[in-house]
C-alpha positions as CSV (number, residue, x, y, z in Angstrom):
1,M,-0.1,-0.2,-0.2
2,N,1.2,3.4,-1.2
3,P,1.3,5.7,2.5
4,D,0.9,8.3,0.2
5,N,-2.4,7.4,-0.1
6,Y,-3.5,7.4,3.5
7,I,-3.4,9.8,6.6
8,F,-2.8,8.7,10.3
9,G,-4.0,10.5,13.6
10,I,-7.5,11.5,14.9
11,R,-6.4,15.6,14.2
12,A,-4.4,14.9,11.3
13,V,-7.6,13.5,10.0
14,M,-9.6,16.1,10.9
15,E,-7.2,18.7,9.5
16,A,-7.3,17.2,6.7
17,I,-11.2,16.8,6.5
18,D,-11.2,20.7,7.1
19,A,-8.9,21.8,4.2
20,G,-11.2,20.1,2.5
21,K,-9.0,16.9,1.0
22,E,-10.6,14.5,-1.2
23,I,-11.5,11.8,1.3
24,D,-12.6,7.9,0.0
25,K,-13.3,6.4,3.2
26,I,-12.2,6.3,6.8
27,F,-11.5,3.3,8.9
28,I,-12.3,4.1,12.6
29,K,-10.8,1.4,15.4
30,K,-14.1,-0.3,16.8
31,D,-14.0,0.7,20.4
32,L,-12.5,4.6,19.6
33,S,-13.9,6.4,22.7
34,G,-12.9,9.8,24.3
35,Q,-13.4,13.5,24.3
36,L,-10.8,13.9,21.4
37,A,-13.0,10.9,19.2
38,A,-16.1,12.7,19.9
39,E,-14.7,15.4,18.1
40,L,-13.9,13.5,14.6
41,F,-16.8,12.2,15.2
42,D,-18.5,15.0,14.4
43,T,-16.3,16.6,12.1
44,V,-16.9,13.2,9.8
45,H,-20.9,12.8,10.2
46,N,-20.8,17.1,9.3
47,A,-18.2,16.5,6.5
48,G,-20.2,13.4,5.5
49,C,-17.7,11.1,5.2
50,V,-18.0,7.1,4.3
51,V,-17.0,5.7,7.5
52,Q,-16.4,2.2,7.7
53,R,-15.6,1.3,12.0
54,V,-13.3,-1.5,11.8
55,P,-10.8,-4.2,14.2
56,V,-7.2,-2.4,15.1
57,E,-5.5,-5.8,13.2
58,K,-7.2,-4.2,10.0
59,L,-5.8,-0.4,10.6
60,N,-2.3,-2.2,11.5
61,K,-1.8,-3.7,8.4
62,I,-1.8,-0.7,6.5
63,T,0.4,0.7,9.0
64,R,2.6,-0.1,11.8
65,K,2.6,4.2,12.5
66,N,0.7,5.1,15.7
67,H,-2.5,5.7,13.5
68,Q,-4.4,6.2,16.8
69,G,-7.4,4.2,15.5
70,V,-8.1,6.5,13.1
71,I,-6.6,6.3,9.3
72,A,-8.4,8.4,6.0
73,M,-7.8,6.9,2.7
74,L,-7.4,10.1,0.0
75,S,-9.6,9.8,-2.6
76,A,-7.5,9.3,-6.5
77,V,-10.1,11.8,-8.1
78,T,-12.5,14.9,-7.0
79,Y,-15.3,13.4,-7.5
80,H,-18.4,15.5,-8.6
81,R,-21.6,15.8,-7.8
82,L,-24.5,14.7,-10.4
83,D,-26.8,17.7,-9.4
84,H,-23.8,19.6,-11.1
85,L,-23.3,17.9,-13.6
86,V,-26.5,16.3,-15.4
87,P,-27.0,20.5,-15.8
88,Q,-23.6,21.4,-17.6
89,L,-24.6,18.1,-19.9
90,Y,-27.9,19.9,-21.1
91,E,-26.2,23.3,-21.6
92,A,-23.7,22.0,-23.1
93,G,-26.2,20.5,-25.8
94,V,-24.7,16.6,-25.5
95,L,-27.0,13.8,-25.6
96,P,-25.9,11.8,-22.5
97,F,-25.0,9.0,-21.4
98,I,-24.8,7.8,-17.7
99,V,-23.5,4.8,-16.2
100,V,-25.0,4.0,-13.3
101,L,-23.0,1.0,-10.9
102,D,-25.2,-0.2,-8.3
103,G,-23.5,-2.5,-5.6
104,I,-20.1,-3.2,-7.9
105,T,-17.6,-4.0,-5.5
106,D,-14.8,-5.8,-7.2
107,V,-11.7,-3.4,-7.9
108,R,-11.1,-5.0,-11.5
109,N,-14.4,-4.7,-12.9
110,F,-14.8,-1.6,-12.2
111,G,-11.4,-0.5,-13.8
112,A,-12.5,-2.5,-16.5
113,I,-15.8,-1.0,-17.0
114,A,-14.4,2.9,-16.3
115,R,-11.8,1.4,-19.2
116,T,-15.0,1.1,-21.5
117,C,-16.7,4.0,-20.5
118,E,-14.2,5.9,-21.2
119,C,-13.5,4.8,-24.9
120,A,-16.7,4.8,-25.5
121,G,-17.5,8.4,-24.5
122,V,-19.8,7.8,-21.2
123,D,-19.9,11.5,-19.5
124,A,-20.4,10.4,-16.2
125,I,-20.0,7.3,-13.5
126,V,-22.2,7.3,-11.1
127,I,-21.1,5.0,-7.4
128,P,-23.1,4.8,-4.0
129,S,-21.3,6.0,-1.3
130,R,-21.7,3.1,0.4
131,G,-22.1,-0.6,-0.8
132,S,-19.5,-0.1,-3.6
133,V,-16.0,0.0,-4.6
134,S,-14.7,3.5,-4.8
135,V,-11.7,5.3,-6.7
136,G,-8.5,4.4,-5.4
137,A,-5.0,4.1,-6.4
138,D,-5.7,0.2,-7.3
139,A,-8.8,1.2,-9.5
140,V,-7.7,4.0,-11.3
141,K,-4.5,1.5,-11.9
142,T,-7.0,-1.7,-13.4
143,S,-9.2,1.4,-15.3
144,A,-5.4,2.1,-17.1
145,G,-6.2,5.7,-16.0
146,A,-9.6,5.7,-17.7
147,L,-10.9,7.2,-14.1
148,L,-9.0,10.2,-14.3
149,H,-10.5,11.6,-17.7
150,I,-14.3,10.5,-16.7
151,P,-16.4,12.2,-13.7
152,V,-17.3,10.1,-10.9
153,C,-20.4,10.8,-9.0
154,R,-20.6,9.3,-6.0
155,E,-24.2,9.8,-4.7
156,P,-25.9,8.8,-1.1
157,S,-27.4,5.6,-2.6
158,T,-28.1,4.4,-6.6
159,L,-31.8,4.9,-5.5
160,S,-31.5,8.9,-4.8
161,A,-28.9,8.9,-8.2
162,V,-31.7,7.1,-10.2
163,N,-34.7,9.2,-9.3
164,Y,-32.5,12.3,-9.5
165,L,-32.5,11.1,-13.4
166,K,-35.6,9.7,-14.3
167,A,-36.7,13.7,-13.0
168,S,-34.1,15.2,-15.1
169,G,-35.8,13.3,-18.4
170,Y,-33.2,10.5,-18.9
171,N,-34.5,6.8,-19.9
172,V,-33.1,4.4,-16.9
173,V,-32.3,1.4,-18.4
174,A,-31.5,-1.7,-15.9
175,V,-29.1,-5.1,-17.7
176,S,-31.1,-8.4,-16.2
177,E,-30.9,-11.1,-17.1
178,K,-34.4,-11.8,-16.2
179,A,-35.5,-8.8,-18.7
180,D,-37.8,-10.3,-21.5
181,I,-36.3,-7.3,-23.9
182,N,-33.4,-7.9,-26.3
183,Y,-30.8,-5.4,-25.8
184,T,-30.8,-4.3,-29.5
185,T,-34.2,-3.4,-29.2
186,A,-34.2,-0.5,-26.5
187,D,-34.0,3.1,-28.0
188,Y,-30.7,4.9,-26.8
189,T,-31.1,7.8,-29.0
190,V,-32.0,9.5,-25.7
191,P,-30.5,10.9,-22.5
192,T,-29.1,7.3,-20.8
193,A,-28.9,5.5,-18.0
194,L,-27.8,2.2,-18.2
195,V,-28.4,0.6,-14.8
196,L,-25.6,-2.3,-14.1
197,G,-25.6,-4.6,-10.7
198,S,-23.1,-6.4,-8.4
199,E,-22.6,-10.4,-10.3
200,D,-24.1,-12.2,-6.7
201,T,-27.1,-10.1,-6.5
202,G,-27.9,-7.9,-9.9
203,I,-29.7,-4.5,-9.3
204,S,-31.2,-4.2,-6.4
205,P,-35.0,-4.7,-6.0
206,E,-36.1,-1.4,-4.9
207,V,-33.3,0.5,-7.6
208,L,-34.5,-2.2,-10.6
209,R,-38.7,-0.8,-9.6
210,K,-37.5,2.8,-10.6
211,C,-36.2,2.2,-13.9
212,D,-37.8,2.8,-16.8
213,T,-36.1,-0.3,-19.3
214,F,-35.5,-3.8,-18.8
215,V,-32.8,-5.2,-21.1
216,S,-31.2,-8.7,-21.2
217,I,-28.0,-10.0,-23.2
218,P,-29.3,-13.3,-25.3
219,M,-27.0,-16.4,-23.3
220,F,-27.1,-19.4,-25.7
221,G,-23.9,-21.7,-23.7
222,H,-24.3,-23.3,-20.4
223,I,-23.6,-20.3,-18.3
224,A,-26.2,-18.4,-17.1
225,S,-24.6,-14.4,-17.0
226,L,-21.4,-12.5,-18.7
227,N,-18.9,-11.2,-16.7
228,V,-20.9,-8.0,-15.6
229,S,-17.8,-5.8,-17.1
230,V,-18.5,-7.5,-20.7
231,A,-21.9,-7.2,-20.0
232,A,-21.2,-3.1,-19.5
233,G,-18.6,-2.9,-22.8
234,V,-22.0,-5.0,-24.6
235,L,-24.7,-3.0,-23.5
236,M,-21.7,0.6,-24.2
237,Y,-21.6,-0.3,-27.7
238,E,-25.1,-0.7,-28.7
239,V,-25.8,2.7,-27.5
240,V,-22.8,4.2,-30.0
241,R,-24.4,1.8,-32.6
242,Q,-27.2,3.4,-32.5
243,R,-26.2,6.7,-31.5
244,L,-23.5,6.2,-34.8
245,L,-26.6,5.2,-37.3
246,A,-28.8,8.1,-36.0
247,N,-25.7,10.3,-36.8
248,L,-26.0,11.6,-33.4
249,E,-22.8,12.8,-31.1
250,V,-21.4,9.9,-29.4
251,M,-19.4,12.4,-27.3
């Protein structure tokens, strides 16, 4: 682990938050207590940082320095806000295309998806702040640097992001093996948000209920589904194909 990606110690972490550092997540020892810890919890809560309560052994694996029960992981990128990005895309006259990842936790899949997003002209990737992979150094490396070039919006939840996109005029397309519609028959020549779920559980039921269109990729072998990064690539380039065929701007 690169020590430059972490900040150790209670006061150091609070100072980093106050200074506006882009923090990916904060690991806090499960039984951390005391007056200084209470100040830390207030600072973290007010800043809306993602926190994981962990055993001290996990902290010691990251560093043997005096971490005081707190380690902050710095983000490799600056996250964008969806409610800022969406109006900017419309104002720029872009036919928007956004990819929403619901519960993707494997950094290799995330990196592969991000790499395809960048190549296919996707305008942004949306991830939830909890229960999801994040943009760390490993993700950037796996994406071949693509995550340094494409906006990533980290929202409070996938559901809130989907609701906002629907209200903003996007056709929200869920990719699910349970869908009856072939992915090539859906219309992607409108503002489109493509939703992909985790490999083990798929898109969460509450998010699935909010989607507008449900599509699947035909399967002819013995395995029930594709790897999520492969499925993402198939869908993204169908969007590209339709838009090029309609003489629409892809980027």
